LUMMIGU-167162 format. One record per residue: residue number from 1; residue in three letters; z negated, y negated, x of N, C-alpha, C, CB in turn. Coordinates in steps of 0.001 Angstrom, whole numbers, plus 500000, padded with zeros to 6 digits. Glycine has a CB too. Example, Ala and Ser with C-alpha at 12.3 -4.5 7.8 and 13.67 -1.06 7.14 Angstrom:
# residues 2
(1, ALA, (492200, 505690, 513190), (492200, 504500, 512300), (492200, 503300, 513200), (490954, 504473, 511308))
(2, SER, (492920, 502250, 512850), (492860, 501060, 513670), (492130, 499970, 512900), (494275, 500598, 514084))
***
This chain:
# residues 112
(1, MET, (521614, 205452, 652898), (520243, 205686, 652541), (519660, 206638, 653588), (520121, 206263, 651091))
(2, GLY, (518486, 206292, 654097), (517840, 207128, 655102), (516491, 207628, 654620), (517675, 206360, 656402))
(3, ARG, (516100, 208694, 655164), (514771, 209237, 654875), (514018, 209335, 656185), (514854, 210635, 654165))
(4, PHE, (512765, 209043, 656107), (511939, 209060, 657307), (510840, 210092, 657149), (511340, 207665, 657588))
(5, ILE, (510624, 210840, 658182), (509534, 211800, 658206), (508597, 211372, 659320), (510050, 213272, 658414))
(6, SER, (507363, 211113, 658965), (506386, 210688, 659955), (505681, 211897, 660537), (505370, 209716, 659340))
(7, ALA, (505360, 211809, 661798), (504568, 212858, 662430), (503155, 212802, 661880), (504566, 212709, 663976))
(8, SER, (502576, 213940, 661691), (501219, 214020, 661185), (500239, 213463, 662209), (500861, 215467, 660829))
(9, THR, (499173, 212848, 661703), (498143, 212338, 662603), (497091, 213395, 662879), (497490, 211092, 662017))
(10, PHE, (497255, 214605, 662331), (496303, 215693, 662539), (496531, 216285, 663916), (496440, 216783, 661439))
(11, THR, (495553, 216110, 664778), (495637, 216703, 666100), (494639, 217847, 666171), (495369, 215649, 667214))
(12, THR, (494968, 218844, 666919), (494127, 220026, 666983), (493467, 220144, 668338), (494934, 221274, 666684))
(13, GLU, (492179, 220291, 668303), (491412, 220627, 669492), (490819, 221997, 669236), (490298, 219552, 669809))
(14, ILE, (491029, 222928, 670135), (490533, 224288, 669949), (489116, 224372, 670496), (491461, 225326, 670646))
(15, VAL, (488210, 224864, 669673), (486805, 224972, 670055), (486369, 226419, 669863), (485909, 223997, 669218))
(16, ASN, (485796, 227014, 670887), (485243, 228362, 670786), (483821, 228277, 670259), (485279, 229087, 672158))
(17, VAL, (483529, 229067, 669223), (482204, 229048, 668605), (481593, 230441, 668707), (482284, 228584, 667117))
(18, SER, (480409, 230512, 669285), (479689, 231785, 669322), (478189, 231576, 669127), (479951, 232506, 670649))
(19, THR, (477783, 230343, 668823), (476370, 230065, 668564), (476177, 229736, 667096), (475860, 228905, 669449))
(20, THR, (474979, 229975, 666613), (474695, 229731, 665200), (473367, 229020, 665060), (474686, 231046, 664401))
(21, PRO, (473183, 228094, 664159), (474246, 227506, 663332), (475095, 226540, 664154), (473643, 226776, 662112))
(22, TYR, (476334, 226365, 663722), (477261, 225468, 664397), (477696, 224417, 663383), (478496, 226244, 664989))
(23, THR, (477710, 223156, 663783), (478153, 222088, 662886), (479522, 221598, 663335), (477128, 220916, 662859))
(24, ALA, (480483, 221674, 662432), (481879, 221357, 662743), (482163, 219864, 662661), (482804, 222103, 661802))
(25, THR, (483247, 219491, 663317), (483808, 218147, 663245), (485243, 218292, 662748), (483746, 217409, 664645))
(26, SER, (485677, 217378, 661916), (487038, 217449, 661374), (488088, 217292, 662465), (487240, 216375, 660307))
(27, GLY, (489289, 217821, 662175), (490421, 217669, 663072), (490460, 218671, 664202), (490418, 216317, 663635))
(28, ARG, (489778, 219789, 664020), (489733, 220795, 665078), (490022, 222177, 664518), (488372, 220782, 665777))
(29, THR, (490454, 223056, 665415), (490603, 224465, 665096), (489477, 225195, 665804), (492014, 225019, 665521))
(30, TYR, (488736, 225999, 665044), (487577, 226702, 665574), (487858, 228192, 665665), (486343, 226444, 664704))
(31, LEU, (487711, 228748, 666875), (487810, 230181, 667091), (486386, 230713, 666993), (488487, 230533, 668485))
(32, VAL, (486070, 231355, 665866), (484699, 231766, 665590), (484543, 233253, 665914), (484321, 231479, 664106))
(33, ASP, (483840, 233514, 667018), (483656, 234861, 667546), (482343, 235443, 667039), (483684, 234854, 669089))
(34, THR, (482448, 236446, 666175), (481249, 237096, 665632), (481045, 238483, 666239), (481346, 237204, 664105))
(35, THR, (481480, 238670, 667459), (481340, 239973, 668110), (479885, 240421, 668164), (481918, 239924, 669519))
(36, SER, (478982, 239522, 668518), (477587, 239919, 668703), (476688, 239610, 667509), (477038, 239243, 669912))
(37, ALA, (477080, 238691, 666632), (476227, 238349, 665481), (477009, 237533, 664461), (474974, 237565, 665940))
(38, ALA, (476487, 237514, 663237), (477045, 236652, 662201), (476787, 235193, 662586), (476428, 236981, 660800))
(39, ILE, (477616, 234289, 662065), (477499, 232872, 662406), (477491, 232035, 661137), (478651, 232431, 663336))
(40, THR, (476615, 231034, 661120), (476646, 230011, 660074), (477407, 228820, 660639), (475190, 229600, 659606))
(41, PHE, (478455, 228424, 659923), (479376, 227382, 660361), (479301, 226257, 659328), (480853, 227934, 660519))
(42, ASN, (478592, 225179, 659645), (478413, 224081, 658695), (479562, 223091, 658775), (477090, 223365, 658950))
(43, ILE, (480143, 222796, 657617), (481231, 221826, 657556), (480641, 220429, 657408), (482203, 222144, 656382))
(44, PRO, (481428, 219389, 657714), (480926, 218029, 657558), (480543, 217744, 656100), (481977, 217018, 658039))
(45, SER, (479496, 216984, 655924), (479028, 216653, 654580), (479971, 215660, 653916), (477603, 216081, 654629))
(46, ALA, (479828, 215533, 652602), (480642, 214593, 651840), (480415, 213163, 652324), (480327, 214703, 650342))
(47, ASP, (479242, 212898, 652866), (478930, 211548, 653357), (479700, 211191, 654625), (477441, 211425, 653621))
(48, SER, (480064, 212193, 655418), (480732, 211906, 656686), (482207, 212288, 656711), (480027, 212616, 657789))
(49, ALA, (482709, 212962, 655676), (484113, 213388, 655643), (484988, 212307, 655017), (484262, 214711, 654861))
(50, ASN, (486235, 212268, 655431), (487226, 211353, 654877), (488320, 212157, 654190), (487823, 210442, 655982))
(51, ILE, (488863, 211622, 653111), (489955, 212309, 652411), (491083, 212577, 653407), (490474, 211459, 651193))
(52, GLY, (491537, 213828, 653434), (492599, 214240, 654345), (492092, 214927, 655604), (493413, 213054, 654729))
(53, ASP, (490780, 214887, 655846), (490229, 215607, 656995), (490522, 217092, 656868), (488710, 215368, 657118))
(54, ARG, (490750, 217748, 658017), (491055, 219182, 658021), (490215, 219912, 659048), (492538, 219417, 658300))
(55, ILE, (489943, 221172, 658729), (489260, 222076, 659643), (489943, 223435, 659526), (487718, 222170, 659324))
(56, SER, (490254, 224043, 660655), (490793, 225404, 660666), (489768, 226316, 661324), (492170, 225472, 661416))
(57, ILE, (489581, 227498, 660721), (488622, 228482, 661222), (489390, 229789, 661420), (487392, 228668, 660229))
(58, VAL, (489294, 230362, 662629), (490088, 231531, 662995), (489180, 232630, 663537), (491164, 231156, 664036))
(59, ASP, (489495, 233889, 663180), (488799, 235058, 663728), (489621, 235601, 664894), (488581, 236164, 662629))
(60, PRO, (489292, 235214, 666136), (490107, 235647, 667267), (489829, 237076, 667723), (489892, 234721, 668412))
(61, THR, (488699, 237652, 667302), (488296, 238973, 667802), (488371, 240072, 666753), (486899, 238904, 668337))
(62, GLY, (488639, 239714, 665496), (488741, 240720, 664440), (487411, 241300, 664008), (489621, 241822, 664887))
(63, ASN, (486330, 240547, 664165), (484995, 241061, 663841), (484370, 240478, 662582), (484088, 240807, 664977))
(64, TRP, (485089, 239689, 661827), (484483, 239085, 660634), (484053, 240134, 659615), (485460, 238115, 659985))
(65, ARG, (484637, 241298, 659603), (484243, 242345, 658657), (482821, 242833, 658962), (485243, 243528, 658711))
(66, ASN, (482497, 242958, 660238), (481186, 243464, 660646), (480117, 242379, 660649), (481278, 244087, 662020))
(67, ASN, (480457, 241214, 661136), (479542, 240069, 661193), (480231, 238882, 660534), (479128, 239732, 662674))
(68, PHE, (479781, 238532, 659354), (480427, 237501, 658541), (480241, 236113, 659149), (479872, 237525, 657117))
(69, VAL, (481116, 235203, 658702), (480943, 233775, 658948), (480532, 233169, 657612), (482265, 233098, 659529))
(70, THR, (479419, 232468, 657598), (478998, 231734, 656412), (479384, 230281, 656624), (477457, 231889, 656145))
(71, VAL, (480359, 229807, 655846), (480744, 228402, 655907), (479757, 227674, 655006), (482260, 228163, 655458))
(72, GLY, (478888, 226894, 655627), (477774, 226290, 654906), (478061, 224894, 654389), (476581, 226245, 655785))
(73, VAL, (477654, 224675, 653144), (477636, 223324, 652585), (476230, 222802, 652850), (478008, 223301, 651023))
(74, ASN, (476125, 221905, 653784), (474812, 221522, 654286), (474107, 220420, 653517), (474942, 221105, 655673))
(75, THR, (474672, 219976, 652405), (473998, 219003, 651545), (474280, 219350, 650086), (474464, 217548, 651869))
(76, ALA, (473494, 218786, 649202), (473669, 219041, 647770), (474957, 218421, 647235), (472476, 218501, 646992))
(77, THR, (475553, 217467, 647947), (476766, 216803, 647466), (478045, 217370, 648071), (476688, 215332, 647761))
(78, THR, (477931, 218301, 649002), (479115, 218875, 649638), (479588, 220088, 648844), (478818, 219267, 651108))
(79, LYS, (480898, 220156, 648594), (481465, 221256, 647813), (482588, 221929, 648587), (481983, 220750, 646455))
(80, ILE, (482786, 223209, 648282), (483967, 223941, 648733), (484628, 224474, 647466), (483600, 225115, 649760))
(81, ALA, (485887, 224115, 647256), (486631, 224537, 646061), (485878, 224175, 644786), (486895, 226050, 646100))
(82, ASN, (485334, 222970, 644758), (484637, 222413, 643594), (483320, 223126, 643273), (485540, 222473, 642390))
(83, LEU, (482788, 223900, 644208), (481510, 224587, 644012), (480544, 224186, 645105), (481699, 226120, 643995))
(84, ASN, (479317, 223978, 644743), (478293, 223658, 645735), (477657, 224961, 646214), (477212, 222689, 645142))
(85, GLU, (478492, 225799, 646840), (478065, 227109, 647333), (478689, 227358, 648694), (478454, 228236, 646340))
(86, ASN, (478017, 228195, 649477), (478573, 228608, 650760), (479797, 229494, 650540), (477511, 229350, 651601))
(87, LEU, (480663, 229539, 651543), (481848, 230392, 651529), (481643, 231466, 652590), (483169, 229564, 651791))
(88, ILE, (481809, 232725, 652218), (481648, 233837, 653147), (483027, 234297, 653616), (480866, 235011, 652485))
(89, LEU, (483226, 234336, 654928), (484479, 234827, 655509), (484214, 236210, 656080), (485029, 233851, 656617))
(90, ASN, (484888, 237220, 655529), (484640, 238603, 655943), (485911, 239444, 656071), (483713, 239259, 654963))
(91, VAL, (487049, 238803, 656180), (488311, 239518, 656368), (488701, 239392, 657838), (489444, 238955, 655425))
(92, PRO, (488785, 240512, 658551), (489067, 240447, 659986), (490457, 239897, 660292), (488924, 241820, 660598))
(93, ASN, (490564, 239248, 661442), (491826, 238677, 661932), (492422, 237651, 660981), (492830, 239777, 662169))
(94, ASN, (491578, 236985, 660231), (492031, 236016, 659246), (491834, 234602, 659779), (491281, 236202, 657913))
(95, SER, (492419, 233648, 659075), (492170, 232240, 659351), (492110, 231493, 658029), (493267, 231643, 660282))
(96, VAL, (491365, 230406, 658034), (491197, 229593, 656834), (491364, 228137, 657238), (489802, 229841, 656156))
(97, GLU, (492094, 227391, 656426), (492207, 225955, 656653), (491622, 225231, 655453), (493687, 225533, 656894))
(98, LEU, (490737, 224282, 655724), (490087, 223494, 654683), (490543, 222045, 654791), (488543, 223594, 654791))
(99, LEU, (490751, 221405, 653630), (491146, 220005, 653540), (490123, 219287, 652675), (492593, 219850, 652957))
(100, TYR, (489630, 218140, 653139), (488676, 217383, 652318), (489450, 216539, 651322), (487751, 216485, 653199))
(101, SER, (489183, 216749, 650029), (489933, 216085, 648965), (489161, 214952, 648299), (490330, 217091, 647927))
(102, GLY, (487922, 214739, 648693), (487095, 213705, 648068), (485865, 214324, 647429), (487901, 212924, 647018))
(103, THR, (485009, 213493, 646876), (483730, 213987, 646368), (483847, 214846, 645115), (482833, 212835, 646083))
(104, GLN, (484892, 214673, 644312), (484995, 215452, 643076), (485172, 216946, 643340), (486154, 214944, 642241))
(105, TYR, (486109, 217321, 644222), (486384, 218732, 644490), (485890, 219179, 645861), (487865, 218995, 644379))
(106, GLY, (485638, 218244, 646750), (485131, 218571, 648080), (486202, 219150, 648980), (483986, 219539, 647974))
(107, TRP, (485805, 220146, 649774), (486715, 220830, 650686), (487502, 221880, 649901), (485936, 221486, 651871))
(108, VAL, (488821, 221834, 649989), (489673, 222795, 649279), (490374, 223697, 650289), (490715, 222060, 648385))
(109, LEU, (490641, 224927, 649871), (491330, 225904, 650728), (492826, 225634, 650702), (491034, 227363, 650268))
(110, LEU, (493399, 225405, 651877), (494860, 225248, 651963), (495524, 226594, 652136), (495248, 224317, 653124))
(111, ASN, (494894, 227469, 652909), (495442, 228815, 653097), (494339, 229715, 653613), (496656, 228807, 654078))
(112, SER, (494541, 230987, 653418), (493591, 231976, 653948), (494295, 233314, 654090), (492339, 232110, 653025))
***
């Protein structure tokens, strides 16, 4: 009897973000630099996301405490953790990974 482990199809492209508002694309890791100002980071809407899509958001400079990142739900149908509300990231040197689970719960937190 054998077991097979498939390689994940999730590929990471690192994107530096320092402009606001910024609209994300799934399958990328975003280094969000808030050294000079807070940033609004819009996630893909429920209309354009696919179940299993992932987004990683990282604080590379340790400034999220001073200048927050607002993870924006840019449509009335987009949710984060089953809530139609923005997510505020304010813990320095942190990272957050979001997974799209479908329209019922929306984007869910995998880790933070």
